[in-house]
C-alpha positions, 0 to 999 in steps of 0.5 A: 269362726271369723269375728271383727269386733270395732272399738273407739267411737265416740263424739268429739269435737272439730279437729280433734283426733280419736283413734279406732280399733279391731280386735279381730279373731278367728283368722290368720289376720297375717295373711288378709288384707285389713279395711276401714269402711265407714257408712254416713248417715242414710248414705251408702258404706264407702272406703275410709282405708286398707292395708295390704296384707302382711301390712307392707302397703296403705290405701286411703279414698281422696277425702282422709289422706294425710288426716286417718292413718290405718295400723296393723299388729298382726301378732296381737289380732287388732288392727286401727285407724287413726283419726287427725283433723276430724271434720262433721263430714267424719261423722259415719260408722265405721267398720273393719274387715278382711279380704283375700281380693287382689289389689285391683279391687282392696277398695270394693266393698264386695270383696270384703269377707268379715264385717264388724259391728261398728262402732259410731264415730260424731264430730260435731263443729 
């Protein structure tokens, strides 16, 4: 059974840094693209960042480029999202997910087969 469990979300001030973690079990992570999505209050879930299997390259949504960094440790089955320079608009519930989709679909929410329960990030101005 595939399980993903996010942690690290909390209340921070604008400009602060935060690192989210995602523990993965039930699959061999090296075979999967791993991604972070987020869902702001009252809005749809959106792509944030992805790490292409087995960890050779990354993709980011424009809004977080230069501020967020996705990384993975396949040996520990962990995925991370380092978030620097947080802004109030980064407030959301953050989810990690896994996929074997084509690279052209790596930002597509419906291409991800398993999700965690999410971790909430709140950024005060």
